[in-house]
C-alpha positions as CSV (number, residue, x, y, z in Angstrom):
1,M,-221.2,-19.4,-61.7
2,N,-224.0,-19.0,-64.4
3,L,-223.1,-18.6,-67.6
4,P,-225.5,-16.9,-69.7
5,L,-224.0,-19.2,-72.7
6,R,-223.1,-22.7,-72.2
7,E,-223.4,-24.6,-75.8
8,V,-224.1,-23.7,-79.3
9,L,-225.4,-25.3,-81.9
10,F,-225.0,-25.2,-85.9
11,V,-228.2,-26.6,-87.2
12,K,-227.6,-25.2,-90.8
13,D,-224.4,-25.5,-92.8
14,F,-222.6,-21.9,-93.1
15,R,-219.3,-21.3,-94.2
16,G,-216.7,-24.1,-91.9
17,F,-219.1,-25.0,-90.0
18,R,-221.4,-28.6,-90.4
19,S,-224.7,-28.5,-89.1
20,G,-224.5,-31.0,-85.7
21,D,-221.3,-29.1,-85.1
22,R,-221.7,-28.6,-80.8
23,F,-219.4,-25.7,-79.1
24,Q,-219.5,-26.1,-75.4
25,F,-218.5,-23.4,-72.9
26,K,-217.3,-24.4,-69.2
27,K,-215.5,-21.8,-68.0
28,Q,-216.1,-17.8,-67.4
29,V,-213.2,-17.4,-69.5
30,T,-212.8,-19.1,-73.2
31,L,-209.5,-18.1,-74.9
32,L,-210.5,-18.8,-78.6
33,S,-207.5,-19.6,-81.3
34,G,-207.0,-21.0,-84.5
35,D,-204.9,-20.3,-87.9
36,N,-206.3,-17.7,-90.2
37,G,-209.6,-19.2,-92.2
38,A,-210.5,-21.3,-88.7
39,G,-213.8,-19.6,-88.4
40,K,-213.2,-17.1,-85.2
41,S,-214.9,-14.7,-87.0
42,T,-217.6,-16.5,-87.9
43,L,-218.3,-18.1,-85.0
44,I,-218.0,-14.7,-82.8
45,S,-220.8,-13.2,-85.1
46,E,-223.5,-16.2,-84.7
47,I,-223.0,-15.6,-81.2
48,R,-223.5,-12.0,-81.0
49,T,-227.0,-12.6,-82.7
50,L,-228.3,-14.7,-79.8
51,F,-228.2,-11.9,-77.4
52,K,-230.7,-9.5,-77.3
53,S,-228.7,-6.4,-76.8
54,Y,-228.1,-7.3,-80.7
55,G,-230.5,-5.0,-81.3
56,S,-233.2,-5.3,-83.9
57,F,-231.9,-8.1,-86.2
58,H,-233.0,-12.0,-85.8
59,P,-230.9,-14.9,-84.2
60,S,-229.1,-16.1,-86.6
61,I,-230.6,-19.3,-88.7
62,H,-227.4,-21.3,-88.3
63,I,-227.2,-22.0,-84.5
64,K,-229.3,-22.2,-81.8
65,A,-228.1,-22.0,-77.8
66,K,-228.4,-23.3,-74.8
67,P,-229.9,-22.6,-71.7
68,N,-231.9,-20.0,-74.1
69,N,-232.0,-19.4,-78.2
70,K,-232.1,-15.7,-77.2
71,I,-230.1,-14.4,-74.5
72,S,-231.5,-11.5,-72.5
73,G,-228.1,-10.7,-71.3
74,K,-226.4,-7.5,-72.1
75,C,-223.3,-8.6,-74.8
76,E,-220.3,-6.3,-75.8
77,Y,-218.4,-6.8,-78.4
78,I,-214.8,-4.9,-79.1
79,D,-212.6,-5.1,-81.6
80,L,-210.2,-2.4,-82.2
81,A,-208.3,-3.2,-85.3
82,G,-210.0,-0.8,-87.3
83,G,-208.6,2.4,-85.9
84,L,-209.6,5.3,-84.4
85,L,-212.2,6.7,-86.7
86,K,-213.8,3.3,-87.6
87,S,-213.4,2.5,-83.9
88,Q,-215.2,5.7,-82.3
89,S,-218.8,4.0,-82.1
90,Y,-216.8,1.8,-79.4
91,F,-216.1,5.1,-77.6
92,S,-217.0,6.2,-74.4
93,D,-218.6,10.0,-74.5
94,D,-214.8,10.8,-73.1
95,S,-213.9,13.3,-75.7
96,E,-210.7,14.5,-74.1
97,L,-209.5,10.6,-74.1
98,Q,-210.4,10.6,-78.1
99,I,-208.1,13.2,-78.4
100,H,-205.8,12.6,-76.7
101,C,-205.6,8.9,-78.5
102,L,-205.4,10.5,-81.8
103,Y,-201.9,11.3,-80.5
104,K,-201.2,8.5,-79.9
105,S,-199.9,5.0,-81.8
106,F,-202.5,2.9,-82.8
107,G,-201.0,0.4,-80.2
108,E,-201.3,3.1,-77.4
109,S,-204.2,4.1,-78.0
110,A,-205.8,0.7,-78.9
111,L,-204.7,0.1,-74.7
112,M,-206.5,3.2,-73.8
113,Q,-209.3,2.4,-75.7
114,L,-209.4,-1.2,-74.2
115,L,-209.2,0.3,-70.1
116,S,-211.4,3.0,-70.9
117,L,-214.3,0.4,-72.3
118,L,-213.6,-2.5,-69.5
119,K,-214.3,0.3,-66.9
120,N,-217.6,1.2,-68.2
121,F,-218.9,-2.1,-69.6
122,D,-222.2,-3.7,-67.7
123,G,-223.2,-6.4,-69.5
124,A,-223.3,-10.1,-69.1
125,F,-221.2,-11.4,-71.4
126,L,-218.1,-9.6,-73.6
127,I,-216.1,-10.7,-76.1
128,I,-212.9,-9.2,-77.0
129,D,-211.6,-9.6,-80.5
130,E,-207.5,-10.0,-80.9
131,P,-206.6,-7.1,-78.4
132,E,-203.2,-7.7,-78.9
133,R,-203.1,-6.7,-82.5
134,G,-200.7,-3.9,-83.1
135,M,-198.9,-4.6,-79.4
136,S,-195.6,-5.4,-79.0
137,S,-195.1,-8.4,-77.0
138,A,-194.4,-6.1,-73.8
139,K,-197.7,-4.4,-74.4
140,Q,-199.3,-7.9,-75.2
141,F,-198.1,-8.7,-71.5
142,I,-199.8,-6.2,-69.8
143,I,-202.4,-6.3,-71.5
144,A,-202.6,-9.9,-70.2
145,K,-202.2,-8.8,-67.0
146,L,-205.2,-6.0,-67.1
147,L,-207.7,-8.4,-68.4
148,K,-206.4,-11.2,-65.6
149,K,-207.4,-8.2,-63.1
150,W,-210.4,-7.3,-65.0
151,V,-211.8,-10.3,-64.9
152,I,-211.4,-11.6,-61.2
153,S,-213.3,-8.1,-60.1
154,H,-216.0,-9.3,-62.4
155,P,-216.8,-13.1,-61.4
156,D,-220.6,-12.7,-63.1
157,V,-219.1,-11.4,-66.3
158,Q,-218.6,-14.7,-69.1
159,V,-215.7,-13.8,-71.2
160,L,-214.8,-14.7,-74.6
161,I,-211.3,-13.9,-75.9
162,V,-210.1,-14.5,-79.5
163,T,-206.6,-14.2,-79.4
164,H,-203.2,-15.3,-81.0
165,S,-200.9,-13.9,-78.0
166,F,-199.3,-16.6,-76.3
167,E,-198.8,-14.4,-73.9
168,I,-202.9,-13.6,-72.7
169,M,-203.2,-17.4,-73.4
170,D,-200.0,-18.1,-70.5
171,E,-201.2,-15.4,-68.3
172,F,-205.1,-16.7,-68.1
173,F,-204.2,-21.0,-68.7
174,N,-201.3,-20.5,-65.9
175,F,-203.1,-18.0,-63.6
176,D,-206.8,-20.6,-62.5
177,S,-207.8,-23.5,-64.8
178,E,-211.0,-23.8,-62.8
179,I,-212.1,-20.4,-64.6
180,S,-210.2,-20.7,-68.0
181,E,-210.3,-22.9,-71.0
182,L,-208.4,-22.8,-74.4
183,K,-210.3,-23.7,-77.4
184,V,-208.8,-23.9,-80.6
185,L,-210.5,-24.0,-84.2
186,P,-211.4,-25.8,-86.2
187,G,-212.9,-28.1,-83.9
188,F,-212.9,-26.6,-80.9
189,V,-210.5,-28.6,-79.2
190,S,-209.0,-28.2,-75.5
191,M,-205.4,-27.3,-75.8
192,S,-202.9,-25.9,-73.4
193,P,-200.8,-23.0,-74.6
194,T,-198.0,-25.5,-75.1
195,Q,-199.5,-27.8,-77.1
196,L,-200.8,-25.2,-79.5
197,R,-197.0,-24.1,-79.9
198,N,-196.1,-27.1,-80.7
199,S,-198.9,-27.7,-83.2
200,Y,-198.0,-24.3,-85.0
201,R,-194.3,-25.5,-85.1
202,A,-195.1,-28.1,-87.0
203,F,-197.6,-26.9,-89.3
204,S,-195.1,-23.8,-90.1
205,L,-192.6,-25.9,-91.1
206,T,-194.5,-28.5,-93.0
207,L,-195.4,-24.8,-94.6
208,W,-191.9,-23.8,-94.7
209,K,-191.1,-26.8,-96.6
210,S,-193.7,-26.4,-99.2
211,A,-193.3,-23.0,-100.2
212,K,-189.2,-23.3,-100.3
213,D,-189.6,-26.1,-102.9
214,E,-191.9,-23.5,-104.8
215,C,-189.2,-20.9,-105.1
C-alpha cells in the first residue's frame, strides 16, 4: 500500500513533544494508545493539519511530514464523544438517522453514527478517536469486528485509531500484523496488547500504593 502519511517529525517543541521527535507509520492501520495526558490528542490534531482537506488553515508549524508536507488526499476525523448536538456536523444528510438516534442511548447512537460515517467515507486517511467511548465490552467487541471488516474492504485507506479498548487492539493485532501495528505514547513505542496490559497493571499498582498512603 502507498501510505499517504509515512512519517511525522516535530521541528519545534510543542506541549509534551520535543523538536526531533519522529514517528513512523508503516502499516495500513495504526492503533494509537497511551495513558491520559500522553499526547494522543495533540498528535492527531497536528497530523490533521497536514492534509489539504483540513481547509484554509496552514500546516502546523510544529511538524513536517513524509512523503509530502501538505498531503493532497482527504483526511476524515471521527469523534463521537461530544454527544449528538455537538457531533451533528459529522452526520450525513440522513435526517431520519439523526431523529432515530435521539431515542437511543449515547452508546447506541454513537454506534449508529459510526456505521453511517464509515459507509459514506471517501477519503484516503481516516482518524477515529476512541470509538469505544460510552460502549459496553460487548459493544466494543462488535465495533472491533466491524472496523476490521471495513478495513479489509478498504485496502487503499490508511487508518489511525486512537483507543484504550483491548477488544479493538486484540481484534486487529491477532488478525494480521502485516497490516496493523500498536503504538503507545509517550515514545510511540511498538507493543503487543499483552505487553500493554502488563505495563498498565504495573503502573496501576504503583499509583494505588501511592494513593493508599495518602488516604
